[in-house]
N, C-alpha and C positions, 0 to 999 in steps of 0.2 A: 504494500500500500504506500504510494508516494503522492506528494502534493501535485495537483494538476495545474496550479497557477502559482505565480510568484507573489508572496505576501507583500513584497516591497511596492507593488503597484497599488496597494491600499485595499481596505476591506470591500468585499462585494456583498450585496444583499443576497439572502437566500429566501427561497419561496416555500410555500407549504409542501410542494412536491419534494423539495430538497430535504425537508425535515422528515417527511414520510419515508424517504429512502434511508435516512440515517436511522430511523426507528426500526426499520426492517433489518438493517445491517448489524445492530447491536442486540445483545441478549438482555442487557439491563434497561431500565426506564430512561426516557428522554423527557425533559421538562422545558417548557417555554414560560415566559412571564405570564402570570395569570392562571396557569394550570394549578389544579389541586396538587399540593405537595411541593410546589416550586419553592416557596419560602422556607419550608422545613428542610428541604434538601440543600439549600444554599446557606443554612445557618450552622456556624461552628460554635465552639465553646465560648469565644469572646463575642458576646451579644452586641457590643458596641461597633463591631465590624459588619458592614452591610454589603452583601454581594448581590449584584443585579445583572448577571450575565445574560447574553442573548439566548443562550441555550445551555442546559445542563445535561451531561451524560452521566448517569449513575452506573459506572462501569461494574460489570459482573466478573470480568476476567481481563487478561492481557489483550485478547483480541478486541474487546470493546475499547480499550485505551488506544490501540492502533487505529481503529476506525474513527474515533473522536479526533485524534491528532491529524489524521489525513483529511477529515472533514474541515477542520479549522484551517489547514494549509490551503485547501482549495479555495476558501473564501477569504483568505488573508486575515484571519482572526488570531489574536493572542490567546494563549492557553494558560489557564490557572488550574491548580490542583487543590482539593480539599479532602482531608481525611477527618480529623477531629477538630481542627481549628484552634488548638492550644497555643501554637507558636505565634510569634509576631507576624502579622500580615496586614496588608492594606485592603481596601475595598476592591472587589473585582468589578470592572466597569461594564457598561451596557453593550459594548461591542465584542465581549470575550466569550469563549467557550470554556465552561467550567467542568472539569472532570472530578467527580466524587468517587472515592475509592473504598468507602466504608463497607461495601458488600464483598470486597476481596479479602476474605478472612482465613484463607488456607494457612495451615501451620503444621510443620512436621519437625521432629527432633531426632537427631542421630546421637544417641547417648554415648556410643563408643567414641565418636569423634568430638563429642561435647560441642555440637553445633545445632543451630535451629534455623530452619528456612521459614520465612514469613512472607505472606502477600501484603500488598500495600495498605490494606485496611485494618491490619491487626493492631491491637493496643497492648499496653504493657501487662494488664491484668491477665490476658490470655497467655502470654509468654511465661509469666512468672508461675502461674498455676500449673501449666503443662510441664515446665522445666522442673518444678519442685517434685513431681512424681518420679523424676530420675535423679534426684539429689543434686540438681544443678540450678544455677541462677544467672540472669543476665545483668548487664550494667543498666539498670532501670532508671527512668526519670523520677520526678517527684510525685506524680499522680498516676493512679492505675489506669485511667482512661486516656492518657496521652498516647498518640499514635507513634508507633515504633519507627517508621520510615522517615518521617519529617524530622523527628528528634535526632536520628542518627546522621542524616545528611548534613545537619548543621554542626556536627561534632558529637553531641550527646554527653552532657555532664551528669553523671550518676550521683544521686544523693546518698547512695548506700556504699559504693565501692570505687568511686571515681579516683580518689587519691591513691588507692591501692593498685588499680589496674589501668587507669588512663581513660581516654576518650572512647566512647562507644564506636566511633568511626574507625578507630585503630584496629578493631577486631572483626571487621567485615571481611568475609571470604570472597563473595561475588555479589553482583547486582545485575538484575534484569531491568532494562530501561528502554522505553520507546522514545526514539529521537525525533527531531522535527520532520524527517522524511517519512514518518509513519512506520518505521521498521523497528522490530524488537531485537535488541542486542544484548548479548551476555558479556558483561564487563568483569574482568578479573585480572590477576597478575599476568595471565597468559593469553588473554583475549580482550581486545578493545581496552588496552591498558591505559590509554590516554583518558578515556571516560572513567575508568575505575579510579584513577588518581584524582580527577577533577570533581567527581560526584561527592566524594567523601570530604566534606567541608565546603563545597561549592553550592550546596542546597539544590534547588530545582532549576538551575540555569541551563542544564544540558539535556533535559528530557523528563519524562514521567516514569518514575520507578514503579515497577509492577511487583517485584519480589526481591528479596535479598537473603543472604545467609551470613550468620555471624556466630562468634564463639560464645560459649557459656562457661561458667566457672563452678567448681565443686564446692559450693557454699549452700548450706541449708538453714543457717540461723545467724542472727545478728544480735549484738547488744546495742539496742537502738531505741530511739524515741525522742522526746523533747522535754525540756524544762521550761516552765512558764513562770514569769515573775511580774510583779507590779511595775508599771511604767515609772513609778516614783523611785524605783531602784535601778533605773536604766543605766545610770552612770557607773555604778558599782559592777553591774553585770557585764556591760560592754567592755569595760577595762579588764575585767577578769577574763573575758573571752579573748581579748587581744593578747594577753599574756599566755593564755593557754595555747594559742596557735603558734607561738614561737618555738614550742618544743613538741607539738603534737606529732606522733609518728604517722607514717604514710597510711597505716591501716585505719586511721581515723579520718572520716569525711564529715565535715560539720559546717554549720552556718549559724548566724544570729539574725533575728528579725525584729524590727519594731513594728507593732501591729496596732493600728487605729481602726478597729472594725466597727461597723454600725451596730446599733442596739437591736439585734435580731434574736428572736426567741430560740433559734437553733443553736446559739452559742452559749458556752458556760457563762454564768453570771459575772465572773470576774473579768471577762473579755468584752462584755456588751457596752459599747459606747465609750470605752476608755482605753488608754494606752497600756499595752502589755508588751512584754519582751519574751521571745521564744528562742531558746538555744536548741538547735537541732543537732543530733549526735548519732553517728553510726560507727561501730567498732567491730573489726573482723578479728575477734579473739575471745578469750574466756571472759565470763561474767566477772570474775574476781579482778582481772586486770582492767577490765572496763570500768569497774567501780573505782579503782584507784585513779584512773585517768580523769574521770569526770568529777571526782571529789572536790577539786577547787572551784568548779563551776556551781556545784550544789551548795557550796558554802558561801557563794558570793553575796547572797541575799535570801530572805525567806522565799521558799518555793511554793507557789500557789497550786501547781499541778506538776507531777513528775510521772511521765510515761516511759522513761528510759528503763528498759528491762531486756532480759534475754527473750527473744521472740523469733518465731519462724520467719523465714525470708518473705513468705507470702503476706506478712503484715508490714511490709516496707512503707506503705503509705501513711503509717502512724507517725513517721518522722516529720513530714511537712504538714500533714493534715489539711491538704488543699480541699477547697469546696468541691463536692461531687457534682453540683449542678453548674450549668453555664452562667457566666456573669459578664457584665460589660466592664471593660477596663482600658485605660491608656497606660502604656508601658514605657519605661525608660531604663536603659541598660548602659553599663560602662565596666571597664576593667581597670584595676589599680596596680601600680608597680609595687606598692607597699601599703601596709596599715600599721601606723604607729599610735602611741597615746594621743598625739596631736590630731591624727585622723579621726579617732574616736570622739575627741572633744568637738571637732568640726561637725561631725555627723549629729551629735547630740544638740549642738547649737541650732541646727536646721530642722531636726525631726524628733528631738527628745521631749521630755515632759514639760519644759518651759516654752517650747516652740508652738506657735500658732500655725500648725501645719494641716493642709488638706490631703496630704499623702496618706493612703491607707496602709501600705506595706513598704518598708524598706528592708531589703534582704541582703545581707553581706555574707558571701560564701568564700571559704578558703579554697584556693586552687593549689598548685604545686604538687609535689610527690610525682606519681607516675603521669599526671596530666602534663608535666613539663617535658616528658620524653616521648619519642616516637617508638611504637612497637608495631610489628606487622609490616605490611606493605606501605611505602610512603604515600602520604595524602596531603591535602592542602589545609587541614585544620591548623590555624596559626595562633600567634600571640601566646605561645606556650610558656613564656617566662613570666607571665602575669602572676601576681600573688593572690589576688582576690577578684571576684566579680561582685558588682553591686546592682541590684534591681530596685526600681521604685514603681509601685503600682497605684493607680488612682481608679477607684470604682466609678463607673458611669451609671447612674440610676436609670432604670427602664424608661424609655420614652424621651430621654434627654439627648441632646446633640453632643457627640463625642468632641466636636471642635471646641466646645466651651471648656473642655478639660485638657486640651492639647498641650498647654504649657505648664500645667500643674505637675510638679515633680522636677521641672528644670532647675529649681532652686537647690535641690539636693545635689545634682551633678555639678552645678556651679560652685557650691561650697566645698565639694570634694576635689575640685579641679587641680590643686597642687599635687595630689597624689595619683591622679588618673594618668594612664598611659595615653599617648596620642594615637596608639593603634586601636583597632576595633576587633571584634570577633563576630562572625556571622550569626551565631546563636544568641549573642548579647548585643543586638542592635535592633531597637524597636522599629516598628513599621514607620512611625513618624520621622525617624532619623535615618532611614535606609536610603539616603541619596547615593548617587553613583560615586561621588568622591569619598563618602564615609565607608561604603562597601570596599572601595579600593584599599582603605587603610586596614582592612582585615587580613591583608596578604602583603608579603614583602614584594618589592618591585619585580624581580624575575618571575615569581610565582604568578603574579597578576597578569603580566604580559603573556605568559604561557596559557593561562586560563582564557584570555581574550583570543588567542590564536585557536584554541580548541573550540571556543564558541563560534568563531568565524567559520571553522570547518564543519561544525555539527549543526549550527543554528544561525546561518548568516543573516536571516531576516529578524532575528531576536524574537521569535515566536514566544519563547519562554522568558518573558520580561516582567511579568506581574509577580515580582519577588524581590529579594535582595539582589538586584540585577547586576550582572557583569556583561556589558555590551560587547559585541564582537569587535575584533581588532579594526575592522573597516569602519566602525562607528556608523553602521547603516541605520535605516529607518527604524523607528520604534525604540531607539536606545535612549 
């Protein structure tokens, strides 16, 4: 299946007959604006993001993805992909073809090789539960319903074992991807190696991933959970956390978050409408050793809730306790060269108990350890020498315009500017900030130039541009 026309000539309208032909060509559903199910199909986890594509293809398999990409190519339309919608993304415009992959849920484990093959719609809950039956575990994200593929293509920072084993992208064995010509390609060390290199860290710039295989680890339990403190004790807790990270072994993956959550009946009383502090902790070792490591944090201030315990890996989502339902949010991300006592004071000035802040969550995550090294086949996940990542989230109430909240949270990044690296990371770059120049800063110059060359060879019309975009070297239309 190849494109019948050049998208550089601009989008062409399609007729009802064209849509009927597409509907016959794919096994999954096809939605147009106004159809029953269109809005639900186009909605991801972040309810503040509004997708209004010209057509949605609910792909049932790789063949459907090939048909959808070929269809988009014939009519000069950009292509966007949606699985769960947890990651940073912008609105999909009215001229686009949106491919949803949530029906592609195939999963198989090779326990002997300690690998898992997943299709594009699989989420982490499915992988974790299936792998646990074999005494294995993946480098999982913070929430059970996060999509595996999108998380991994951006690097994949695990809240359970990231500092111990590195980025999820480092452990990918192969990727099946539909490129802009509508062809399904198998990318690995030995086949389509340019795509294999570029996809891992280059996100969705080079095609629509339909399946991938990656390594699992012989881990069945964690000493993990979270400590919650009153916001009045934020200074003592954050400084204790900064001291803790200076000596934390690689087997510890942790973060600290300032939480200003709404007064919701689903929350514990101590969190409702007031500032709290959460220290998230995951230790790959014995309970006794874990208790010794976390003791200084437990002693930092009175603990309101302590969920840190020896638990099966299947309970990994107790670490971050992310909301299970979709929410509206504006996100800001950055990476830091270091965190010092002065950094903590600056963060408290802008988001601590004395600050008049509208930011709902500020999350500071320690990097380093295996995240700073390459393992497996080379890839383009960069900024590996960063010490921490910082996220700021602002909730957008239902029915309100996201634009009204666009700059809320900028003050956090501005106050932390002395410690921020000028470099970026593709998974730590919010949709509002994902300009071409800032995406460029996620890679060193030779890597970025090579990525643009691959883009020019694989997607010269920049069909896959509704993302953290890397334009083709020729800087053609749509860049």
